C-alpha positions in Angstrom: -7.6 2.7 -19.8 -7.8 2.0 -16.2 -6.2 4.3 -13.5 -3.5 3.6 -11.0 -3.4 3.9 -7.2 -2.5 4.2 -3.4 -4.6 4.6 -1.0 -3.5 5.7 2.6 0.1 5.0 2.3 1.0 6.9 5.5 4.4 8.0 6.2 6.1 10.5 9.8 7.1 14.0 8.8 10.6 13.0 7.5 8.9 10.9 4.8 9.8 7.4 6.1 6.9 5.0 5.2 8.1 1.8 7.7 10.4 1.6 10.4 14.1 0.0 10.8 13.8 -3.6 11.3 11.3 -5.7 10.2 10.1 -9.0 11.8 7.4 -10.8 11.9 6.8 -9.7 15.6 7.1 -5.7 13.6 5.5 -5.2 10.1 6.3 -1.7 10.4 10.1 -2.1 12.5 10.6 0.6 15.2 7.8 2.8 13.9 4.8 -0.1 15.4 1.5 0.8 14.3 2.3 4.8 15.2 1.7 5.0 11.3 -1.5 4.0 10.8 -3.5 4.9 14.2 -5.4 7.2 12.7 -6.4 4.6 10.2 -7.5 2.2 13.2 -10.2 4.4 14.1 -12.1 4.7 11.2 -15.3 2.6 10.7 -13.1 1.5 6.7 -10.8 0.0 8.9 -12.8 -1.9 11.6 -15.3 -3.1 9.0 -11.9 -4.6 7.0 -11.6 -6.4 10.2 -14.7 -8.0 10.9 -15.6 -5.2 14.1 -18.0 -2.7 14.0 -17.5 1.1 15.1 -15.1 3.8 13.6 -15.2 7.2 13.1 -17.4 8.7 10.4 -15.2 11.5 9.6 -12.9 13.1 6.6 -10.0 9.8 6.8 -12.9 7.4 6.8 -13.9 9.0 3.3 -10.3 8.6 2.0 -10.2 5.7 4.1 -13.8 3.9 2.3 -11.9 5.3 -1.3 -9.4 1.9 -0.4 -11.8 -0.9 -2.2 -14.2 0.6 -5.1 -13.4 0.5 -8.5 -10.1 -2.3 -8.2 -9.3 -5.2 -9.3 -6.2 -6.2 -8.7 -3.2 -5.1 -6.7 0.5 -4.4 -6.7 2.8 -5.1 -3.7 6.5 -5.0 -2.7 7.3 -8.7 -1.1 7.8 -6.9 2.2 4.6 -5.6 2.7 3.7 -9.8 2.2 6.1 -11.0 5.0 9.0 -10.2 6.0 11.3 -12.4 5.3 14.3 -12.5 3.0 16.1 -14.4 0.4 15.2 -17.2 -0.6 12.2 -18.2 1.5 12.4 -20.5 3.2 9.5 -20.7 4.9 6.6 -21.3 2.2 3.8 -21.5 4.5 3.4 -18.3 5.2 0.9 -16.6 3.4 0.8 -12.8 4.9 -0.7 -11.0 7.3 -3.9 -11.2 7.3 -4.4 -14.7 8.2 -7.1 -16.5 5.6 -9.3 -14.0 4.5 -6.7 -11.6 2.8 -9.5 -8.5 2.6 -7.8 -7.8 -0.9 -10.7 -10.0 -3.0 -8.7 -9.8 -5.6 -5.7 -11.4 -7.9 -2.1 -8.9 -6.0 1.0 -9.1 -7.5 4.0 -9.9 -5.0 7.3 -8.3 -6.9 10.0 -10.8 -5.8 13.1 -12.2 -7.1 11.8 -15.9 -5.2 9.2 -16.5 -7.9 7.0 -19.3 -6.1 3.7 -20.6 -6.6 0.8 -19.2 -6.0 -1.5 -19.2 -2.8 -5.6 -18.7 -3.5 -7.1 -17.5 0.2 -10.7 -17.5 0.6 -12.9 -14.7 -0.3 -11.3 -14.1 -3.8 -7.6 -13.0 -2.9 -4.6 -15.3 -5.1 -1.3 -13.9 -4.4 0.8 -14.2 -7.7 5.1 -14.0 -6.9 7.0 -12.2 -9.8 9.8 -11.6 -11.0 9.2 -8.3 -12.9 10.1 -4.6 -13.5 7.1 -2.4 -12.5 6.2 -2.2 -15.8 5.6 -5.5 -16.3 4.3 -6.0 -12.7 1.4 -3.1 -14.6 0.8 -5.3 -17.9 -0.6 -8.1 -16.0 -2.0 -6.6 -13.2 -4.1 -4.8 -15.9 -4.9 -8.5 -18.2 -6.4 -9.9 -14.5 -8.4 -6.6 -13.3 -10.2 -6.0 -16.7 -11.7 -2.0 -17.5 -10.9 -1.4 -13.4 -8.7 -0.1 -11.6 -4.7 -1.7 -10.3 -4.3 0.0 -7.0 0.0 0.0 -5.5 -0.1 -1.7 -2.4 3.3 -0.6 -1.1 5.5 -0.3 0.0 7.8 2.3 -0.1 10.6 1.1 -2.7 7.6 -0.2 -4.8 5.7 3.5 -4.7 8.7 5.3 -5.5 9.3 3.0 -8.3 6.0 3.4 -9.6 6.4 7.5 -8.8 10.1 7.3 -10.5 8.1 5.6 -14.2 5.0 8.0 -14.4 2.7 5.0 -13.9 0.3 5.9 -11.1 -1.9 8.2 -11.7 -3.8 8.8 -8.6 -1.2 8.6 -5.2 -3.2 9.7 -1.2 -0.9 10.3 1.0 -0.8 10.7 5.0 1.4 12.4 6.3 1.5 11.9 11.0 2.5 13.9 13.1 5.7 12.4 14.4 9.3 12.0 13.5 11.3 7.8 12.5 14.3 9.2 11.9 15.3 6.1 9.6 14.2 3.9 8.0 13.2 3.4 3.9 11.4 6.3 2.7 9.5 7.1 0.1 11.2 10.3 -1.5 14.5 10.0 -2.8 15.2 10.8 -6.3 11.7 12.0 -6.9 12.9 15.9 -7.2 9.8 17.8 -9.1 7.6 15.1 -9.9 4.6 17.6 -7.9 4.8 19.2 -11.5 2.7 16.0 -12.2 0.1 16.1 -10.6 -2.9 18.8 -8.6 -2.4 18.3 -5.1 -4.5 19.1 -2.3 -4.7 19.0 1.0 -7.1 18.1 4.3 -6.5 17.8 8.3 -8.1 16.1 9.9 -8.6 16.4 13.7 -6.2 13.5 14.6 -2.6 16.3 12.7 -2.3 13.6 10.4 -1.6 16.0 6.9 -3.8 14.5 3.9 -2.4 14.8 0.6 -4.2 13.4 -3.3 -2.0 14.0 -6.0 -4.2 13.4 -9.4 -2.6 13.3 -12.3 -3.1 16.7 -14.5 
């Protein structure tokens, strides 16, 4: 069976994966882009955004595993955009422009389904009101023999971890303290017992943890 993977998921020292007060101008709330600065400097990110250059060190090695072998993604509505409740602006097509970097079907979890959006480059956003198990069933069907990526945000990753649905998790622990926002670890006591955990510290000060199912 295909694997369920999480890649390049950043949290603060106090466990927050996004800050407080998400808006159109601030996708990570008061955290700004501090959680993702390590990723922004890699060759992988610069290639994804159509630019040259970028680092080729240990962080790029981890970052580059994001894409190969993935046939579908599942993400939460707040990763797709900042709107809450019923859709008031169906012209919003995500943060990523006309050609998002996913290039696969993407299943957006929401209590307010809407028609699918087909984008350039092979990305199609499907908006579904489903449990983690049902969302994974749909994503696996769309992915075929390839793996499914859980893209975030923290509430979605936490729910999939709580349901024991994740096979591989790459966390980047960024040396900042946010104090508020949305935490990853709440309610997941003893999680580490299900995984082999390895760590790598990068020159940036970020500690990269990988959790591989036993």
